[in-house]
C-alpha positions, 0 to 999 in steps of 0.5 A, spaced: 500 500 500 501 507 499 503 507 506 509 506 511 509 499 514 509 498 522 515 496 525 515 489 529 511 488 535 514 484 541 511 481 548 514 477 554 511 474 560 515 471 566 512 468 572 515 464 578 508 460 578 506 454 573 502 459 568 501 457 561 506 463 558 504 461 551 497 463 552 499 470 555 504 471 549 498 469 544 493 474 546 499 479 547 501 478 540 494 478 537 493 485 540 500 487 537 498 484 530 497 491 527 505 492 528 506 486 523 502 481 519 508 477 515 510 472 520 510 471 528 512 466 533 513 464 540 518 461 545 517 458 552 521 455 557 518 451 563 522 454 569 518 450 574 522 444 573 529 442 571 533 447 567 531 445 560 531 447 552 527 453 550 521 450 545 519 455 540 514 455 534 514 460 528 511 461 521 509 465 516 502 468 517 497 472 522 497 470 530 491 466 529 493 462 523 500 460 526 497 458 533 492 453 533 490 450 540 494 444 538 500 448 537 499 452 543 498 446 547 505 443 546 508 450 548 509 448 555 512 453 560 512 459 565 516 464 561 516 466 554 517 471 549 513 472 542 514 477 536 510 479 530 514 481 524 514 486 518 520 486 515 524 492 514 531 488 514 532 481 511 527 477 507 520 476 508 521 468 509 520 463 515 528 463 516 527 470 518 521 469 523 522 471 530 523 469 536 530 467 534 533 461 538 540 459 539 543 453 542 550 454 545 555 450 549 552 454 556 545 453 554 540 456 550 538 463 548 532 466 545 531 473 542 525 477 540 527 484 536 524 490 534 528 495 530 533 496 525 541 496 527 545 500 522 552 497 524 549 490 523 554 488 517 560 490 521 557 485 527 555 480 522 562 480 518 566 479 525 561 473 526 562 470 520 570 470 520 569 466 527 565 461 523 558 463 525 553 460 520 546 464 519 540 460 517 537 467 515 539 474 514 536 478 519 539 483 524 535 479 530 539 473 528 546 476 528 544 479 535 542 473 538 548 469 535 553 475 538 549 474 545 550 467 545 558 468 543 559 473 549 555 469 554 561 464 553 566 469 556 561 472 561 558 471 568 551 471 566 546 472 560 545 479 563 552 481 562 552 478 555 546 482 553 549 488 556 555 488 552 552 486 546 547 492 546 552 497 547 555 495 540 548 496 537 547 503 533 540 504 531 533 503 534 531 497 538 527 493 543 530 487 545 527 481 549 532 476 551 529 469 554 534 464 557 531 458 561 530 462 568 530 469 566 527 474 562 531 481 560 528 487 556 532 492 553 531 499 550 535 503 545 539 509 548 534 514 544 528 511 546 526 510 538 523 503 539 517 503 544 517 498 550 513 498 557 512 493 563 506 491 566 504 486 571 498 482 573 497 477 580 505 476 580 506 475 573 510 480 569 509 482 562 513 486 557 510 489 550 511 494 545 505 497 547 500 498 553 494 496 549 498 489 549 498 489 557 491 490 557 489 484 553 492 479 558 489 483 564 495 486 566 496 493 569 501 498 566 507 499 570 511 504 566 515 505 560 522 502 559 527 508 560 531 509 554 538 505 555 535 501 560 536 493 561 530 490 566 532 483 568 526 479 571 528 473 575 526 469 581 529 474 585 525 479 582 525 485 578 532 489 577 533 495 573 540 498 570 541 504 565 546 501 561 547 506 555 546 513 555 545 518 549 545 526 549 538 526 548 532 521 547 529 521 540 522 517 540 519 515 534 514 520 532 510 515 528 508 511 534 503 517 535 501 519 528 500 512 525 503 505 528 500 505 535 493 503 537 489 508 539 488 505 546 495 505 547 500 510 551 507 511 549 512 514 554 506 517 557 503 520 551 496 518 549 496 516 542 489 517 541 489 524 544 496 526 540 492 524 534 486 529 536 491 534 537 494 533 530 487 534 527 486 540 531 492 543 529 491 542 522 484 545 523 487 551 526 493 552 521 489 550 515 481 551 515 477 549 509 470 551 507 466 544 507 460 540 509 463 534 512 470 532 515 472 525 514 478 520 515 481 515 511 480 508 516 483 507 520 489 511 522 486 518 519 479 517 523 482 520 530 485 526 527 479 527 523 475 527 529 480 533 532 479 537 525 472 537 526 472 538 533 476 545 532 472 547 526 465 545 528 464 542 521 460 535 522 465 529 522 462 523 518 464 516 516 465 516 508 468 509 507 465 502 509 471 498 511 471 490 509 476 488 514 476 481 511 480 483 505 487 480 505 493 484 506 494 489 501 501 491 501 503 484 500 500 484 493 505 483 488 504 488 483 501 496 484 495 494 480 493 489 484 495 493 490 490 499 488 485 494 486 485 491 493 485 498 496 478 499 493 475 493 495 477 494 502 474 501 502 468 503 499 465 510 499 458 511 502 454 515 497 450 518 502 455 522 506 459 525 500 454 526 494 453 534 493 458 535 499 464 539 500 469 534 503 475 535 508 479 528 507 484 527 513 490 522 512 496 520 516 501 521 511 502 521 503 508 516 501 507 515 493 500 518 493 497 512 489 492 510 494 489 518 496 488 519 488 484 512 488 480 514 494 479 521 491 477 519 484 472 514 488 469 520 492 468 524 486 464 518 482 459 518 488 458 525 487 463 529 492 463 536 489 470 538 493 475 534 496 480 538 501 486 533 503 489 535 510 495 530 512 496 529 519 504 529 519 509 533 515 511 531 508 516 525 508 522 527 505 527 523 508 528 515 509 528 512 515 534 507 518 531 505 524 526 499 523 521 503 519 519 502 512 520 509 509 523 508 502 528 511 499 527 518 496 526 516 489 519 513 492 517 519 496 513 523 492 514 529 497 521 529 496 521 530 488 514 534 487 512 541 490 505 541 494 502 544 488 504 538 484 502 533 489 495 536 489 494 536 482 497 528 482 492 526 487 486 530 484 485 534 490 482 541 491 487 543 496 492 540 500 495 542 506 500 538 511 501 538 519 506 543 520 513 540 523 512 545 529 505 542 531 509 535 533 511 538 539 503 540 541 501 533 539 506 529 544 507 534 549 514 536 547 516 529 548 523 529 545 522 526 538 526 523 532 523 527 526 528 525 521 523 523 516 521 530 516 527 534 517 533 529 515 536 530 522 538 523 524 539 522 532 544 516 530 549 516 525 
């Protein structure tokens, strides 16, 4: 689709009691499905019995497709980690599905990783020189191998994970599972989200707070940038292992990636998108009859625009949720066709109306052009487009699938050229200064808009 794609999602659970960790992870991953729909996996270990091997299952497909009742029944353990994947590095193959698990001389380690490491090639080359044999080509497998190697020379898995984390440059949230421990690590810039929760003595860690709530857990706090949390039989310990001069949280968690019912680093995703819509209405008003949004991520911003402007908010699209994942269709023509099957214009809402259409971003412009064309077919008199993010001008290197400049329409075209190309009566973007208003002045990575990369 003409969208940037979600990164990945991770979920972990730890209990000293005999719980069914796989089911916790299953429901947590289901709540994170929006972050990755290509592959998924769960790894668990039974800490209540003798120390044994980690067992895992992973495959291509959605969580509900990969994990049947019979599969979950075989995953016995009271600690576990899971992962949903959309590939931003490495091929979309089963070999690159996570969690990655490595058997080595001192035991077994499993790893689930969200993000992208810009110096991973150097680490991979070093391991290859030492004889490592990788089954896939993902960052995550390289990190897991490096942790296993480091564990051979350190006193604990925590020390090994800490040493390896300090080598990594980029955005990452890591969950490391050993037979008796769950370790959670967040990059020093806070680029990738990670939070901690608990329920009845069970600890859970997830990419978003919405996944904590999916298993009945209460939100405790976000993992701090550069922090390592270790959960063992002795309890929960915390250590800041890396520091940066300035945090740089990914702005697109608030614009597009995260679920509306999540809070990331203390900021409500829903409220951030409402504020984005209000800012658009304040700076770029439109003389119109109806405000609507492109489902789903444009709807909250559209509600904010309507609230500030006083123009009625209505749903102009009926969404067919049972259509396949459009972004993995093999050709642009098939992707465009699938989009129009997935979203159908509601004629009674748009006929003879002047419409304000809110979307979260424009990448290539093809989806918006198709939607605007359909709205005009159903009688829309005018379509004024408002985008709840600034123009995409630069690629992302930290685990978000923003393509290179040649595929970013705003990088090579003026706003007026884009307006004509998508067929809108007017086009305006969120001002980059209003990102601070959206997120309460949270320090942000906005490199895809201004080219100022926090990690080089």
